[in-house]
N, C-alpha and C positions, 0 to 999 in steps of 0.2 A: 534906815539909819546906818551910816558908814562907821566901821570900826576906826578908832583913832590909832594910827600906827605908833608903836612904842618908841620912845626916845632912845637915842644911843646911850649905852651904859657908860659909866664914868671911866672904865678902863680904856676907852678909845682915846682919852686924853693923856694916858700915861706915856712917859718917854719910851717905854719898852714896846708899846703897841706898834706893829710893823707898818701900818698903813696910815695914810692921811687923806684929806679931802672929804667930800660928802659921803657919808656912810648910811645905808638904809638897813634896818633890821628886817630879816625875812619873816614872813608869816609862818606861824607855828602850825605844822601839819596836825591833823586829827590823830589821836592815838589809835594804834591797831589793837585788835582783840587778841591776836596771837603773834608773838615775835618770830621772825624767820630763824631757822637754825644757823648757828655759826659754823665755821670750818671745823671739822672734827666732830660734829653733832649729827645724829640721825644718819642720813645717807651722804653727807658731805665729807669729802676726803680731807684728811688732816695733813697739811703740808709738812709740819714738823716731824710727824711720825714717819713719813716717807722719805725724808731727807737723809742722805748718807753722811757719815762722819766727815768726809772730805769737803762737805759744804760749810764746815765750821772752822773757826780759827783756833779753838781749843775744845777738847772733849775729855770728859771724865766718866766715871762709872755711872753717875746719876744725873750729871748736868752737862750742858753744852753751851758754847758761846759762839754766836755768829755775827757777821757784819753785813752791811749792804753789799750790793754787787758792783759798786763803783764809789769813788770818793764822794764825800759829803761836804756840805758847807761848813759844818762844825768840825773841830779837830778829830772827833771820834763819835760814832754812833754805833752802839752794840746792843745785842739782844741776848739775855740769859734765858735759857729754856731748860725745863726738866725733861729728862728722857722719857719718863712715864707720862702717859696721856691723862694728865690730871689738871684740874683748874686750881686756883689758889685756895679756895675753901675746902678742897678735897684732899689736900696734902696730909699724909700721916705725920706723926710727930717727928720721925727721923728726918723726912724731907723738909718739914717746916723749920726745924732747927738748922738744917744745912742751908736753907734758903737765906737765912740771916747771915750766916758765915760767908756764903758765896756773894751776897750783895755787898758786904763790906770789902771783901777781897777785890772784887771787880771794880768797885768805886775807887779804891786805893790805887789799883793798877792804872786806871785811866787818868787819875789825878796826878800820877807820877810823870806823865808825858809833859814835855816842854810846851809852854804856852797854854796850859789848862788851869783855869782858876777854880771852877766848881764842876761837879758832876750831878746832873739831875736824874733821878730814878723815877720812872713812871710805869704804871700798869693800867691799861685801858680795858682790854679783854672783850670788846664788843665784836671783834672780827674773828677771833679764834678761841676755841674751847681749850686749847693746849696752853698751859701756863707759860707766859713769856713776859719778861720785864725789860723795858727800854732804859738804856744808859746813854745820856747825851752830855757831851763835854762843852762847857762854855769857855770860849777863848779868854785868856787873861787880859784885863784892861778894857774889854768890850762891855762897858756898864749898861749900854742900851739893850743888851741881850739878856739882862738879868730877869729872872722870874718865869711866869707861866707861858710866855710866848716863845720860848726858846725853840720848840719843835717847829714853829712856823718860820722862824728865822733860818732854820737849817735848809728849808727848801727855797729860800730867797737868796742867801749868800752864794757867791761863786764857789765851786768846789775847790778843796785844797789839791795840791799836786798829787798825782798818783804815787810818785816815789815816796813822798812824805806819808801818805795814807798807808801804804804797805809797810813802811818802817814802823809806824805807830801800831799797826795790827800785830806785827811780829813782837814788838816790845811788850804789849799787853799779854799776848799768848805765852811768852817766856816768863813773865811775872807770875801768871797763874800756875805755870808748870812747876814753879818752885815749891808748890804745895801738893803736887801730884797731877795726874792727868797727862794728856799728850798735846803739845802745841803743834798746830798744823799750818799756821801762818809763818812764812819765811820772809826775811828782809829782802829788798830788791838786790839783785845781783847785776853787776855791770861787766859786760864783756867788751874789751877794747879791740877794735879792728886795727891790726898792724898795717902800716904803710907798705905798699908793694915793693918799694925800693928805698935805699938810704941816700939816693942821689937827690937831684933837684926835684921839687914837687911837680906833678904832672900838669900839663897845660890843658885847660878846658877850651873847647872850640868856640864857645860863645863869650865866656866871662874872663878870658885871659888865664893867668896863672893863679892857681888856688892851692892851699895847703892840704895835705892828706890828714884830716882831723880824725880822731878816734870817734866811733859811734857808740853811744851808750844804749844798751838794750835792757829794759826792765822785764824780767820774767814774771808772768802772771802767776799768782798764787791760786789755790783751789777756788772754784766758783762757790758763791754763797747764794742761799735762797732768798726769795723776796719776803718782806715782812708779812705776817699773817694778819696783823691787826689793821683793819681798814680805818680805824680812828686814830692810829698812831701817826708818827711823822711821815710826811710825804716823801717818797723816794723818787729820785730823778730817773 
């Protein structure tokens, strides 16, 4: 006797669901007797513990904030990490209290950016044993992106410009630094290339006469690490 495939859940008809057309539910795998170790457990290396401060946009005594390594589809995607190698349920009272304060501060900082309506805060924890919370900004006016599918939309939407992305990172880092810590993200700097002469613009051998325009160069900020959580938003 064949198993009857489960019907598609109701949320596939929600306006916020990113996909359309025929959808088939996957067969559920059999449960395993022993779950594999996460990053930072047993003999698996912890990416967060090995990352230098320069890989983050803001660092404090007990907390660090990092971004993706390239612009995202959403206005901002950030990760709050504890410096100590602890999971959520392992936090002592001091860090547990600070986690609430840091969550509120970072949410406010991201929400202060132009074009941000809401900030979703998520913790999955299936990929890494090192505590990290995801902060995802929903663009203002994009009502179709409301709700639980925001992390999926982030990997579908075209990325924002790198200049805007770096400016947003610098603004968030500066906002957090008002309460302490050290901001490491800098706004993009533009260096203008001066024309070689003040006379007539040079002649191009193929395209005729062209103007000597300034060339804007965006300096890269410090590299950021990749997300540890395999169940979190997909990075480009």
